[in-house]
C-alpha positions as CSV (number, residue, x, y, z in Angstrom):
1,M,-186.4,-6.9,13.8
2,R,-185.1,-4.1,16.1
3,V,-181.3,-4.1,16.5
4,G,-179.2,-2.2,19.0
5,I,-175.6,-1.6,18.1
6,F,-173.3,-0.8,21.1
7,S,-170.0,0.8,20.2
8,E,-167.2,2.6,22.1
9,I,-166.6,4.8,19.0
10,Y,-168.8,6.3,16.4
11,H,-169.2,9.5,14.4
12,P,-167.7,12.0,14.2
13,I,-164.8,9.6,14.5
14,E,-164.1,7.8,11.3
15,N,-162.1,4.5,11.2
16,G,-162.4,0.9,10.2
17,V,-164.7,0.0,13.1
18,V,-167.1,2.9,12.4
19,A,-167.1,2.0,8.7
20,S,-168.0,-1.6,9.6
21,I,-170.8,-0.4,11.8
22,D,-172.1,1.9,9.1
23,A,-172.0,-1.0,6.6
24,L,-174.0,-3.3,8.9
25,C,-176.5,-0.6,9.6
26,D,-176.9,0.2,5.9
27,G,-177.5,-3.4,5.1
28,L,-180.0,-4.0,7.9
29,R,-182.0,-0.9,7.1
30,A,-182.0,-1.7,3.4
31,A,-183.5,-5.1,4.4
32,G,-186.3,-3.4,6.2
33,H,-185.1,-3.6,9.8
34,D,-184.8,-0.9,12.5
35,V,-181.3,-0.1,13.8
36,V,-180.2,2.2,16.6
37,V,-176.6,2.9,17.5
38,L,-175.7,3.3,21.2
39,A,-172.4,5.2,21.4
40,P,-170.6,7.9,23.4
41,S,-171.7,11.5,23.3
42,A,-169.3,13.3,21.1
43,G,-170.8,16.6,19.9
44,S,-172.7,14.7,17.1
45,S,-176.5,14.3,16.8
46,L,-176.5,11.7,14.0
47,E,-179.8,9.8,14.1
48,P,-181.0,7.2,14.7
49,S,-178.6,7.0,17.7
50,V,-178.6,7.0,21.4
51,R,-175.8,9.0,22.9
52,I,-174.3,7.7,26.2
53,P,-172.7,10.3,28.5
54,S,-169.0,10.5,28.1
55,L,-165.9,12.6,29.0
56,P,-162.8,13.5,27.0
57,L,-159.8,11.3,27.8
58,P,-156.7,13.1,29.3
59,T,-154.7,12.5,26.1
60,R,-154.7,13.9,22.6
61,T,-157.4,11.7,21.2
62,S,-161.0,12.0,19.9
63,Y,-161.9,8.8,21.8
64,R,-164.1,9.3,24.9
65,L,-164.4,7.8,28.4
66,V,-167.9,6.4,28.6
67,I,-170.0,6.9,31.7
68,P,-172.2,3.7,32.0
69,F,-175.6,5.5,32.6
70,M,-178.8,5.7,30.6
71,R,-181.9,7.8,31.2
72,A,-185.2,6.0,31.7
73,E,-186.5,6.7,28.2
74,Q,-183.2,5.4,26.7
75,L,-183.6,2.2,28.8
76,S,-187.1,1.8,27.6
77,R,-185.9,1.9,24.1
78,V,-183.2,-0.7,24.8
79,K,-185.8,-3.0,26.5
80,N,-187.8,-3.2,23.3
81,L,-184.9,-4.3,21.1
82,S,-184.8,-7.8,19.5
83,V,-181.0,-8.2,19.5
84,L,-178.1,-6.3,21.1
85,H,-174.8,-6.2,19.0
86,A,-171.7,-5.1,20.8
87,N,-168.6,-3.9,19.0
88,S,-166.2,-3.5,21.9
89,P,-165.3,-5.4,25.1
90,F,-165.0,-2.1,26.9
91,V,-167.6,0.0,28.8
92,T,-170.3,0.0,26.1
93,G,-169.8,-3.7,25.6
94,W,-170.4,-4.5,29.3
95,M,-173.4,-2.1,29.2
96,G,-174.8,-4.2,26.4
97,L,-174.2,-7.4,28.3
98,R,-175.9,-6.1,31.4
99,Y,-179.0,-5.0,29.5
100,A,-179.1,-8.2,27.5
101,R,-179.2,-10.2,30.7
102,R,-181.6,-7.8,32.4
103,F,-184.1,-7.8,29.6
104,G,-183.5,-11.4,28.2
105,I,-182.2,-10.2,24.8
106,P,-179.6,-12.1,22.8
107,L,-176.1,-10.5,22.7
108,V,-173.8,-10.7,19.7
109,F,-170.2,-9.5,19.9
110,T,-168.2,-8.6,16.8
111,Y,-164.4,-9.1,17.3
112,H,-162.9,-6.1,15.4
113,T,-159.6,-5.7,17.1
114,Q,-156.7,-7.9,18.3
115,L,-156.3,-5.9,21.5
116,E,-153.0,-7.4,22.5
117,E,-151.4,-5.9,19.4
118,Y,-152.1,-2.4,20.8
119,A,-150.3,-3.0,24.1
120,H,-147.7,-0.3,23.2
121,Y,-150.4,2.4,23.9
122,V,-150.6,1.4,27.6
123,P,-147.8,2.6,29.9
124,F,-147.3,-0.7,31.6
125,E,-145.1,-3.8,31.1
126,R,-145.8,-5.1,27.6
127,G,-146.2,-8.7,28.4
128,A,-148.6,-8.1,31.3
129,T,-150.6,-5.7,29.1
130,R,-150.9,-8.3,26.4
131,R,-152.1,-11.0,28.8
132,A,-154.7,-8.6,30.3
133,A,-156.0,-7.7,26.8
134,A,-156.3,-11.4,26.0
135,A,-158.1,-12.1,29.2
136,L,-160.5,-9.3,28.6
137,T,-161.3,-10.5,25.1
138,R,-161.8,-14.1,26.3
139,A,-164.1,-13.1,29.2
140,Y,-166.3,-10.9,27.1
141,A,-166.5,-13.2,24.1
142,N,-167.5,-16.1,26.4
143,A,-170.2,-14.0,28.0
144,A,-171.9,-13.3,24.6
145,D,-174.4,-15.6,23.0
146,A,-172.4,-15.5,19.8
147,V,-169.2,-13.9,18.4
148,V,-168.8,-12.6,14.8
149,V,-165.3,-12.6,13.3
150,P,-164.5,-11.5,9.7
151,T,-162.0,-14.3,8.9
152,A,-161.5,-17.9,9.9
153,A,-158.0,-16.9,11.0
154,M,-159.6,-14.8,13.8
155,E,-161.8,-17.7,14.8
156,R,-158.7,-19.8,15.3
157,R,-157.1,-16.9,17.2
158,L,-160.1,-16.7,19.6
159,R,-160.1,-20.4,20.1
160,T,-156.4,-20.2,21.0
161,L,-157.2,-17.5,23.6
162,G,-159.8,-19.8,25.2
163,V,-163.0,-18.6,23.7
164,S,-165.6,-21.4,23.8
165,T,-168.8,-19.7,22.8
166,S,-170.3,-20.0,19.3
167,I,-168.3,-18.2,16.6
168,A,-169.7,-17.1,13.2
169,V,-167.3,-16.2,10.4
170,I,-168.9,-13.3,8.5
171,P,-166.7,-11.0,6.4
172,T,-167.4,-7.3,6.9
173,G,-169.2,-6.0,3.8
174,I,-168.7,-2.9,1.7
175,D,-170.6,-1.1,-1.0
176,V,-168.7,-3.1,-3.7
177,A,-170.4,-1.4,-6.6
178,R,-169.4,2.1,-5.3
179,F,-165.7,1.2,-5.0
180,A,-165.8,-0.5,-8.4
181,A,-167.2,2.6,-10.0
182,G,-164.3,5.0,-9.0
183,R,-163.1,7.4,-11.6
184,V,-159.4,8.1,-12.5
185,R,-158.8,11.7,-11.3
186,P,-155.9,13.4,-13.2
187,D,-156.3,16.4,-10.8
188,L,-154.9,14.2,-8.0
189,R,-151.5,14.2,-9.5
190,A,-151.8,17.9,-10.4
191,R,-152.7,18.7,-6.8
192,L,-149.6,16.9,-5.6
193,G,-147.4,18.7,-8.2
194,L,-146.7,15.4,-10.1
195,E,-146.4,14.8,-13.8
196,P,-149.2,12.6,-15.4
197,G,-147.0,9.5,-15.9
198,I,-145.6,9.1,-12.4
199,P,-146.7,5.8,-10.8
200,L,-148.7,6.2,-7.6
201,V,-148.5,3.6,-4.7
202,L,-151.4,4.0,-2.3
203,Y,-151.8,3.3,1.4
204,V,-155.2,3.8,3.2
205,S,-155.4,3.5,7.0
206,R,-154.7,5.1,10.3
207,L,-151.1,6.3,10.8
208,A,-150.3,4.2,13.8
209,R,-147.3,2.1,15.0
210,E,-149.2,-1.2,14.7
211,K,-149.8,-0.5,11.0
212,N,-146.1,-1.0,10.1
213,V,-146.2,2.0,7.7
214,E,-142.4,2.5,7.8
215,L,-142.0,-0.8,5.9
216,A,-143.7,0.8,2.9
217,F,-141.2,3.7,3.2
218,E,-138.3,1.2,3.1
219,A,-139.8,-0.6,0.1
220,L,-140.2,2.7,-1.7
221,G,-136.5,3.5,-1.1
222,A,-135.4,0.0,-2.3
223,L,-137.2,0.2,-5.7
224,D,-134.8,0.0,-8.6
225,G,-135.4,1.6,-12.0
226,S,-138.5,3.7,-11.1
227,E,-139.5,6.5,-8.8
228,P,-143.1,5.9,-7.8
229,H,-144.6,8.2,-5.2
230,L,-146.4,6.9,-2.1
231,I,-149.7,8.4,-1.1
232,L,-150.9,8.0,2.5
233,A,-154.6,8.6,3.0
234,G,-155.4,8.8,6.7
235,D,-154.2,10.4,9.9
236,G,-153.2,9.2,13.3
237,P,-150.8,9.4,16.2
238,E,-147.7,8.5,14.1
239,R,-148.2,11.3,11.6
240,A,-145.3,13.4,12.8
241,A,-143.0,10.5,13.4
242,L,-143.6,9.2,9.9
243,G,-142.9,12.6,8.4
244,A,-139.6,12.6,10.2
245,A,-138.9,9.0,9.0
246,A,-139.5,10.1,5.4
247,R,-137.1,13.0,5.7
248,R,-134.4,10.7,7.3
249,S,-134.8,8.3,4.4
250,G,-134.5,11.0,1.8
251,L,-138.0,10.2,0.6
252,E,-139.7,13.4,1.6
253,R,-140.3,14.4,-2.0
254,R,-141.9,11.0,-2.9
255,V,-144.1,10.6,0.2
256,H,-147.4,12.5,0.3
257,F,-149.6,12.8,3.4
258,L,-153.2,13.5,2.4
259,G,-154.5,13.4,5.9
260,H,-158.1,12.3,6.6
261,V,-160.0,11.5,3.3
262,E,-163.8,11.3,3.3
263,R,-165.1,7.9,2.5
264,A,-167.1,9.4,-0.4
265,E,-163.7,10.3,-2.0
266,L,-162.0,6.9,-1.6
267,P,-163.4,5.2,-4.7
268,D,-161.8,7.8,-7.0
269,L,-158.5,7.6,-5.0
270,Y,-158.3,3.8,-5.5
271,A,-159.1,4.2,-9.2
272,S,-156.4,6.9,-9.6
273,A,-153.6,4.8,-8.0
274,D,-151.4,2.1,-9.7
275,V,-150.7,-0.2,-6.7
276,F,-152.1,-0.6,-3.2
277,V,-149.7,-1.6,-0.4
278,F,-150.8,-3.2,2.9
279,P,-147.9,-3.6,5.4
280,S,-150.0,-4.4,8.5
281,T,-150.3,-7.8,10.1
282,T,-152.5,-6.8,13.0
283,E,-155.9,-6.5,11.3
284,T,-158.8,-8.9,11.8
285,Q,-159.8,-8.5,8.1
286,G,-158.5,-5.2,6.7
287,L,-161.5,-3.4,5.2
288,V,-159.3,-1.4,2.9
289,L,-158.2,-4.7,1.3
290,A,-161.8,-5.4,0.2
291,E,-162.1,-1.8,-1.1
292,A,-158.9,-2.1,-3.1
293,M,-160.1,-5.4,-4.5
294,A,-163.4,-4.0,-5.5
295,A,-161.6,-1.2,-7.3
296,G,-159.5,-3.9,-9.2
297,L,-156.3,-2.2,-7.9
298,P,-153.2,-4.5,-7.8
299,I,-152.3,-5.3,-4.2
300,V,-149.0,-6.0,-2.5
301,A,-149.5,-7.1,1.2
302,V,-147.4,-8.5,3.9
303,D,-148.4,-12.2,4.4
304,S,-150.5,-13.1,7.4
305,P,-153.2,-15.7,7.8
306,Q,-156.1,-13.2,7.7
307,T,-154.7,-11.3,4.7
308,R,-154.1,-14.5,2.8
309,E,-157.7,-15.5,3.5
310,V,-159.1,-12.1,2.3
311,L,-157.0,-11.9,-0.9
312,G,-157.5,-15.6,-1.9
313,E,-155.7,-16.2,-5.2
314,T,-155.5,-12.4,-5.9
315,G,-152.8,-9.9,-5.0
316,R,-149.2,-10.4,-4.1
317,L,-148.3,-11.7,-0.6
318,V,-144.7,-11.0,0.6
319,P,-142.7,-11.7,3.8
320,R,-142.2,-8.8,6.1
321,S,-139.2,-7.5,4.2
322,A,-138.6,-4.2,2.4
323,G,-136.8,-5.9,-0.4
324,A,-139.6,-8.4,-1.0
325,M,-142.2,-5.7,-0.9
326,A,-140.2,-3.5,-3.3
327,A,-139.8,-6.4,-5.8
328,A,-143.5,-7.1,-5.7
329,V,-144.5,-3.4,-6.1
330,G,-142.1,-3.2,-9.1
331,E,-143.6,-6.3,-10.6
332,A,-147.2,-4.9,-10.1
333,L,-146.2,-1.6,-11.7
334,R,-145.0,-3.5,-14.8
335,G,-148.1,-5.7,-15.0
336,P,-151.8,-5.0,-15.9
337,K,-153.2,-1.8,-14.4
338,R,-156.3,-3.5,-13.1
339,D,-156.9,-6.9,-11.5
340,Q,-160.3,-8.0,-12.7
341,S,-160.2,-11.3,-10.7
342,A,-159.8,-9.3,-7.5
343,A,-162.8,-7.2,-8.4
344,H,-164.9,-10.3,-9.2
345,L,-163.9,-11.9,-5.9
346,A,-164.9,-8.8,-4.0
347,F,-168.4,-9.0,-5.5
348,Q,-168.6,-12.6,-4.5
349,R,-167.4,-12.3,-0.9
350,F,-167.8,-8.7,0.5
351,S,-171.2,-7.4,-0.6
352,L,-173.4,-5.7,2.0
353,E,-176.2,-8.0,0.9
354,L,-174.2,-11.2,1.7
355,Q,-173.1,-9.8,5.1
356,T,-176.6,-8.7,6.0
357,S,-178.2,-12.1,5.1
358,R,-175.6,-14.0,7.3
359,V,-176.0,-11.6,10.2
360,L,-179.8,-11.8,10.1
361,A,-179.6,-15.6,10.0
362,L,-177.5,-15.5,13.2
363,Y,-179.9,-13.1,14.9
364,E,-182.9,-15.3,14.0
365,D,-181.1,-18.4,15.2
366,L,-180.3,-16.8,18.6
367,Q,-183.9,-15.6,19.0
368,L,-185.2,-19.1,18.3
369,R,-182.8,-20.6,20.8
370,R,-183.7,-17.9,23.4
371,S,-187.4,-18.5,23.0
372,A,-186.9,-22.3,23.2
């Protein structure tokens, strides 16, 4: 099978969507299929990929403004694909839809992002922006032959928005064995100037307003009887604001910003921490939750339908309250250092092989329906 992955973002950018695309590509290639990623030009020549012309946006971001144009040889490559798989309802997504209809190729859309939860980035009235984002998601999803969501909670969300097309619930996979094999790195504490016995609470994600990171700061300040340190692995638009928030709260000494961490280094980082915190409620799945589970790291997360679904009977779900999160983190620090039930569940639910087999079954079903 020849699969074309359309995405608005790709390397050299690294985030959850790019990690999800990489995981799907790795799984499909390991199963013997050809995959090409069609993404904006961004000074990277990673292969196999087709780079679509793009321009820098007039803001401080590495995202690009896509120009919907392809050369004749690129179009010829698209025409010979078996399935087109879009990962955004923006320019590359509509390009994928246009070529799918033009060449009679099935189109799949993976719903990665609750766009309405990002309305604060747009300089317009919040309610109107949320309605426009919902309308865009609904229109694009209904134009696709099938939609992939990582959790049943997101299927319900799309149905609420008015999506009527076929929806397949397929959790995003990770290299479970790699995250389970992380090594404890004593040099991490030494690098941060910390004594060996100091507890480490870990957060891995973009530093952005919708991630609710300040709740983790408040919980850290509310902990009684211990002084764990919070490690933030990731970068983003709220980095400066969060640094200022840590100083205002008197937590500057106990909050450590690692900046961007290469994915190859993440397994050891999970293995070296004592508790993982997840304050966000805006994810469609939360890839880092699956990674922390595979590492067997005790997890404290703010309760939401999708997070509850991902964690199952593992982890500690708390209301959106600093006190509740602090109590749960304290309890986790006093409990077992590793959660073997979480690691076992990660192997059962989030393996690349399982994701690949389900996605391939969807592709094959769409091809059969198209040929019929």
